[in-house]
Structures are given as structure tokens and as C-alpha cells.
C-alpha positions in Angstrom: 124.0 90.4 59.0 127.0 88.2 59.2 127.8 86.2 62.4 130.8 88.2 63.4 128.9 91.5 63.3 126.0 89.9 65.2 128.3 88.7 68.0 130.1 92.1 68.1 126.8 94.1 68.6 125.5 91.5 71.1 128.6 92.0 73.2 128.3 95.8 72.8 124.7 95.8 73.9 125.7 93.8 77.1 128.7 96.0 77.8 126.9 99.3 77.4 124.0 98.0 79.6 126.5 97.1 82.3 128.3 100.4 82.0 125.0 102.3 82.3 123.9 100.4 85.4 127.3 101.1 87.0 127.0 104.8 86.3 123.5 104.8 87.7 124.6 103.0 90.8 127.4 105.5 91.4 125.0 108.4 91.2 122.7 106.6 93.6 125.6 106.1 96.0 126.7 109.7 95.7 123.1 111.0 96.3 122.7 108.8 99.4 126.0 110.1 100.8 125.2 113.7 100.0 121.5 114.1 100.9 119.8 113.8 104.3 117.6 110.8 104.5 114.3 112.8 104.1 115.6 114.3 100.8 116.8 110.9 99.6 113.3 109.6 100.3 111.9 112.4 98.2 114.4 111.4 95.5 113.2 107.8 95.7 109.6 108.9 95.0 110.6 111.2 92.1 112.8 108.5 90.6 110.0 105.9 90.9 107.7 108.3 89.0 110.3 108.8 86.3 111.0 105.1 85.9 107.3 104.3 85.9 106.6 106.8 83.1 109.5 105.5 81.0 108.0 102.0 81.2 104.3 102.9 80.9 104.5 105.1 77.8 106.3 102.3 76.0 104.4 99.3 77.3 103.5 96.9 74.5 104.0 99.3 71.6 107.0 97.4 70.2 105.6 94.0 71.0 102.3 94.7 69.2 104.2 96.3 66.3 106.3 93.1 65.9 103.2 91.0 65.9 101.6 93.2 63.2 104.7 93.0 60.9 104.8 89.2 61.3 101.1 88.9 60.2 101.7 91.0 57.1 105.1 91.1 55.4 106.7 93.6 53.1 109.0 96.6 53.7 106.3 99.2 53.0 104.0 97.6 55.6 106.7 97.5 58.2 107.4 101.2 57.6 103.7 101.8 58.0 103.7 100.0 61.4 106.7 101.9 62.6 104.9 105.2 61.9 101.9 103.9 63.8 104.2 103.0 66.7 105.5 106.6 66.9 102.0 108.0 66.8 100.7 105.6 69.4 103.6 106.8 71.7 102.3 110.3 71.3 98.9 109.4 72.6 100.4 107.3 75.5 102.7 110.2 76.5 99.8 112.7 76.7 97.7 110.3 78.7 100.4 109.4 81.2 101.5 113.0 81.7 98.0 113.7 83.0 97.9 110.5 85.0 101.4 111.1 86.6 100.4 114.5 87.8 97.3 113.0 89.4 99.2 110.1 91.0 101.8 112.5 92.4 99.2 114.9 93.8 97.4 112.0 95.6 100.5 110.3 97.1 103.3 112.9 97.5 103.7 114.7 100.8 104.1 118.5 101.0 107.9 118.4 101.2 108.2 116.9 97.7 105.4 118.7 95.9 107.5 121.3 94.1 105.7 121.7 90.7 108.9 122.4 88.7 110.6 119.3 90.0 107.5 117.2 89.2 107.4 118.6 85.7 111.1 118.0 85.1 110.7 114.4 86.4 107.8 113.8 84.1 109.6 115.3 81.1 112.6 113.2 81.8 110.6 110.0 82.1 108.7 110.6 78.8 111.9 111.4 77.0 113.6 108.3 78.3 110.6 106.2 77.1 110.8 107.8 73.7 114.5 107.1 73.5 113.8 103.4 74.3 111.1 103.3 71.6 113.5 104.8 69.0 116.2 102.3 70.1 113.8 99.3 69.5 112.4 100.6 66.2 115.8 101.1 64.6 117.0 97.8 66.1 114.1 96.1 64.3 115.5 97.6 61.1 118.9 96.1 62.1 120.4 99.6 62.5 122.4 98.6 65.5 124.7 101.6 65.8 121.6 103.9 65.8 120.0 101.6 68.4 123.0 101.9 70.7 123.0 105.7 70.5 119.4 105.7 71.9 119.9 102.8 74.2 123.2 104.0 75.8 124.2 107.6 74.9 120.8 109.2 75.6 120.4 107.6 79.1 124.0 108.3 79.8 123.5 112.0 79.0 120.6 111.9 81.5 122.8 110.5 84.3 125.6 113.0 83.5 123.1 115.9 83.3 121.6 114.9 86.6 125.1 114.5 88.2 126.1 118.0 87.0 122.8 119.5 88.4 123.4 117.8 91.7 127.0 119.0 91.9 126.0 122.6 91.2 123.0 122.9 93.4 123.0 119.9 95.8 119.3 119.2 95.6 116.8 116.6 94.4 115.2 119.1 92.0 118.6 120.0 90.4 119.2 116.4 89.7 116.0 115.8 87.8 116.2 119.1 86.0 119.7 118.3 84.9 118.6 114.8 83.9 115.8 116.1 81.8 118.0 118.6 80.1 120.6 115.8 79.4 118.1 113.4 77.9 116.4 116.0 75.8 119.8 117.3 74.6 120.8 113.8 73.6 117.6 113.3 71.6 117.9 116.6 69.9 121.5 115.9 68.8 120.5 112.5 67.4 117.6 114.1 65.6 119.9 116.8 64.1 122.4 114.3 62.8 119.7 112.1 61.3 119.8 109.1 63.7 116.3 107.6 64.4 113.0 107.1 62.7 110.5 109.9 63.5 107.9 109.3 60.9 104.2 109.6 62.0 101.0 108.0 60.8 99.2 110.0 58.1 96.0 109.9 60.2 96.2 109.9 64.0 93.3 107.6 64.3 95.1 104.8 62.5 97.2 104.3 65.7 94.3 102.6 67.3 95.5 99.4 65.5 98.2 99.4 68.2 96.6 101.3 71.1 93.6 98.8 71.4 96.1 95.9 72.0 98.0 97.6 74.8 95.9 97.1 78.0 97.5 93.7 79.0 101.0 95.1 78.5 100.1 98.2 80.6 98.9 95.9 83.4 102.2 94.0 83.2 104.2 97.2 83.3 102.2 98.4 86.3 102.8 95.2 88.2 106.5 95.3 87.2 106.8 98.9 88.5 105.1 98.0 91.8 107.5 95.1 92.2 110.4 97.6 92.1 110.8 101.3 92.6 107.0 101.9 92.3 106.6 100.2 95.7 108.1 103.4 97.1 104.6 105.0 96.9 103.1 102.1 98.8 105.9 102.3 101.4 105.4 106.0 101.7 101.7 105.5 102.3 102.0 102.7 104.8 105.2 103.5 106.6 107.7 106.4 106.9 109.8 108.5 104.5 112.9 107.0 106.1 111.8 103.6 104.9 111.4 104.9 101.4 115.0 106.1 101.4 116.3 102.9 102.8 114.4 100.7 100.3 115.5 102.9 97.3 119.1 102.7 98.4 119.1 98.9 98.9 117.2 98.2 95.7 119.8 100.2 93.7 122.6 98.2 95.4 121.0 94.7 95.2 120.2 95.3 91.5 123.8 94.1 90.9 122.4 90.6 91.5 119.8 91.1 88.8 122.5 92.3 86.4 124.5 89.1 86.9 121.5 87.0 86.1 120.3 89.0 83.1 123.9 89.3 81.7 124.3 85.5 81.9 121.0 85.0 80.2 121.9 87.5 77.5 124.8 85.2 76.6 123.1 81.8 77.3 119.8 82.4 75.6 121.0 82.5 72.0 123.1 79.4 72.6 120.1 77.7 74.2 117.8 78.5 71.3 120.4 77.1 68.8 121.1 73.8 70.7 117.3 73.3 71.2 117.0 72.9 67.5 119.8 70.4 67.3 119.7 68.2 70.4 117.0 66.1 72.1 115.0 67.9 74.9 116.7 65.8 77.7 120.2 66.9 76.6 119.2 70.5 76.3 117.5 70.6 79.7 120.6 68.9 81.3 122.8 71.7 80.0 120.2 74.4 80.9 120.0 73.0 84.4 123.8 72.9 84.9 124.1 76.5 83.8 121.5 77.8 86.2 122.7 75.6 89.1 126.2 77.2 88.7 124.7 80.6 88.3 123.0 80.2 91.7 126.4 79.5 93.3 128.0 82.5 91.5 125.2 84.8 92.6 125.5 83.4 96.1 129.2 84.3 96.1 128.4 87.8 94.7 125.8 88.3 97.5 128.2 87.1 100.2 130.8 89.6 99.0 128.2 92.4 98.7 126.9 91.8 102.3 130.4 91.5 103.7 131.6 94.7 102.2 128.4 96.6 102.8 129.0 98.1 106.2 132.8 98.6 105.9 132.6 100.4 102.6 129.7 102.7 103.7 131.8 103.5 106.8 134.8 104.3 104.6 132.8 106.6 102.3 131.1 108.3 105.2 128.6 111.1 104.9 124.9 110.3 105.2 125.6 106.6 104.3 126.0 106.0 108.0 122.2 105.9 108.1 122.2 102.7 106.1 125.0 100.8 107.7 122.9 98.7 109.9 120.9 97.2 107.0 123.0 94.2 106.3 120.3 91.7 107.0 117.8 93.5 104.7 120.4 93.5 102.0 120.9 89.8 102.5 117.2 89.2 102.1 117.0 91.2 98.9 120.1 89.4 97.5 118.5 86.0 98.2 115.3 87.2 96.5 117.2 87.6 93.2 118.8 84.1 93.7 115.3 82.6 94.2 114.2 84.2 90.9 116.6 81.9 89.0 113.9 79.3 88.1 112.0 82.1 86.4 115.0 82.7 84.0 115.5 78.9 83.7 111.9 78.4 82.4 111.5 81.7 80.6 113.6 80.7 77.6 111.3 77.7 77.0 108.2 79.9 76.7 110.0 82.2 74.3 111.4 79.3 72.2 108.0 77.7 71.8 106.1 80.9 71.1 104.0 80.7 74.2 104.0 84.4 75.0 100.3 84.3 76.1 101.0 81.7 78.7 104.0 83.7 79.8 101.9 86.8 80.2 99.3 84.9 82.2 101.7 83.4 84.7 103.4 86.8 85.0 100.2 88.5 85.8 99.0 85.9 88.4 102.3 85.6 90.2 102.8 89.4 90.3 99.3 90.1 91.7 99.7 87.4 94.4 103.2 88.5 95.2 102.4 92.2 95.6 99.3 91.4 97.7 101.5 89.3 100.1 104.2 92.0 100.1 101.6 94.6 101.1 100.2 92.4 103.9 103.7 91.8 105.3 104.4 95.5 105.4 101.1 96.1 107.3 101.8 93.2 109.7 105.6 93.6 110.3 106.4 97.2 109.5 109.7 98.0 107.9 111.0 94.4 108.0 107.9 93.4 106.0 109.3 95.4 103.1 112.2 93.1 102.7 110.5 89.8 103.6 107.8 90.8 101.2 110.3 91.5 98.4 111.7 88.0 99.0 108.3 86.4 99.2 107.2 87.9 95.8 110.3 86.6 94.1 109.7 83.1 95.5 106.1 83.2 94.3 107.2 84.2 90.8 109.7 81.4 90.7 107.3 78.8 91.9 104.6 80.0 89.6 106.9 79.9 86.6 108.2 76.5 87.4 104.7 75.0 87.8 103.5 76.6 84.6 106.6 75.3 82.7 106.0 71.7 84.0 102.6 71.7 82.3 104.3 71.8 78.9 107.8 70.4 79.3 109.7 68.0 81.7 111.7 70.9 83.1 113.8 70.1 86.2 114.6 73.3 88.0 118.0 73.4 89.7 116.8 74.1 93.2 120.1 73.0 94.6 121.7 76.0 92.9 119.1 78.3 94.5 119.6 76.7 98.0 123.4 76.6 97.6 123.5 80.2 96.5 121.4 81.3 99.5 123.6 79.3 101.9 126.8 80.9 100.5 125.1 84.3 100.9 124.2 83.3 104.5 127.8 82.5 105.2 128.7 86.0 103.9 126.1 87.6 106.2 127.5 85.6 109.2 131.0 86.8 108.4 129.8 90.4 108.3 128.4 90.0 111.8 131.4 88.3 113.3 
């Protein structure tokens, strides 16, 4: 692939990811405005289930497949591995459908136990996971147009289908039914026009070559899920449905901060990898440090604007959003949490560059386990406020753990002044919002 085409598709991946998140946020905002807080809490639990399934059924399949193709070359062997990946997904889907039904039965309250909604949610989650698998398989084959169809058009069809369902019937169930129909319709259309790679292994048992390597990735997916929307189940168990609704809404809003960081890294990482091969470590780290220091300030400005506009905009839109207007401080804490995560991104690229994925996996597991444990204790001790202090605490732990792990290998100097500066700018924004 020539450089111009590579740059074009890199930009397109970033643009479509941003557009998809924007559409998702608008749907979240619409639902929060339209639904009573108890129903929005129910939506939060269903959405957590769907997001978890989409992540779990895919966890590690592509990573293990890439490792297998690196160990043994040749086009025919790569095709064989891709067939194994499709078959492994089938087994994962069957296992997690059963597990999801069990989890929902154990944790959901009676008001959100409608079987048809649960099934639609599960079906939508599995279909989204399959779309993501297809996107990555065809991307490995450098079929980038096909990859974008699965990565953007299929999830977009899910959001649009869910929005149409909500518009017609004004219920949580109608959203997830519409979403499942949208995603499945998108997949069927792509299959019909010949986009994708649907080949299966000749023998189902051959997929154990991939399946036996998945447990560490499943653990990581589980911890990642609990660090986000999956925490809704813990909140629902420890606190009240109202707290589930509020956390779901603020998490969808503060995700804009994560989008800023990931978008910057999407652009910076390829340049970082290139200059790391050309320049001495000291010069590379100086540039790396400067980029992330300024990113901290940029994120601080974004957080300040977000917190300042939060209450006035909700008041202007009206509806049930009035229930969330008093949560400016909680939004400030969650925004700062993403700023504190910057050292993670700063160091992450070094681990990828030097092929230390096992070290990266180990530090991710340890910091996630510790962070989630502290988050849980804060919820028990402080109630609803503990949700947001715990969210901040786990991000700080992840950042510190990554920085310490990186220092064992390289003379990395994390730009803590960018983190502190960004949080101070966000604090100014919070102060203005209370003036």
C-alpha cells in the first residue's frame, strides 16, 4: 500500500470513529431526556450487558491470530488462521450467550427482566462483536474499505435502528430491538454483496489452537468492562437504580475526554514509531513528553468547557435531564480521571514499540484489579460519591502502575506538569460553573 493511501485510510478510520461516538452520545442524550430515571437506569444495565458481550466474544481472537500468522508465514496459512478465528468466535458466542443470561438473571431487578429485551440485547451484542471481528480480519488482509464497512456502517445501522425503535415506541426495549435489527440488517447486506471473510475451519476442533490462548485476554476484557459500563451492575447491587442512571449518563458524556486522548494517539503513535527508529532515545522522549504535556492542557480546557456548559445546556434541553443538572462536581472528577490517565498513553507506545506485550498485559491486570477493588471499597464507604472518587482513583492507579513499569525498562519522564496543569484548568472551569 502506498503512503498516500495509508494516510487516507488512517484519517478515515479516525473520522468515522469520531462520528460514531458523536452519534452514540446524541442517542444517550436523547434517551436521558426522554426516559424517567428508573428506565434510564434499566437502559444502563442493558447497554452494559450489550457492550460486555461485544467485547468478550471477541477478546483475544484477533491478537492470537496475528501471533499465529507471525510464527508461520505464507498466504495459505494466514487464510487457515482466519478460518480458525471465525470458528473460535462461534464457540465464544455460544458460551457467552449462556453466561449473559445467567448474569442478567442474577443481577437484574424485576423491572428490567423482560425476556424479549434481554434476548434482543444479547443478539445485538453478539452481532456487534462479529462485525468487529470481520472488520479486523479484513483489515489484516489490507481490505480497508471492507473493514470500514464493518467498523462504521454496521454499528451506525445499530444506532439508527435503536433510535427509530425509541422514536416509535418510547421504551428501552424498543431501542434494543431496533438496534439488533439494525446491526443484523447491516451484516446481512454486507454478506449479500460479498464484503467480509466468512470461511470456517474444516474441523471445529481445530479452533482450540486459538481458544486455549484466550483466558488472559478474557480476564483483561472483564476488567476493562468493569472499569466502564460493566460497573453498572456493581452500582446496582451496592447502591440504587438512580445511581446507575447517573453514572451511565456521565460516563457517556465524559467519554469525550477519552476520545480526545485516543484521537491524538492515533495520529502521534505512527510518527512516534517512525522517529524512534531514526533518533536517539533522549530526543524521542523529549518530543513524546512535550506532546503529552500539551495534551494535558488541551484536555483540561476541554474539561473546563464541558463542566461550564453542563448545567446550562441540560437546562436548555429540558425534559428529564433536569435530574442530572446538579452533577457538575461528579463530571469534573470523571474528566480529571481521563487527564490522569495520560501517563498510560505516554508509556503505552514504548511497550508496543519494543514488543513487550506480556509486560503490558501484566501491568494492565495488576492495576485494574487494584483499581476496581479500591473503587468498590469507596462505593461501600462513601455511597454515590464513592462511584466518582473511585473512578478517579482507578485511573490514577493505572497511570502510576504504567509509569513505574515503564521506568524499569526505559528512562521515561512522564509529563506530570501536563496532568496537574490540565486538572487545574478543569478546576477553574468547575469554579466558574459554580460562580
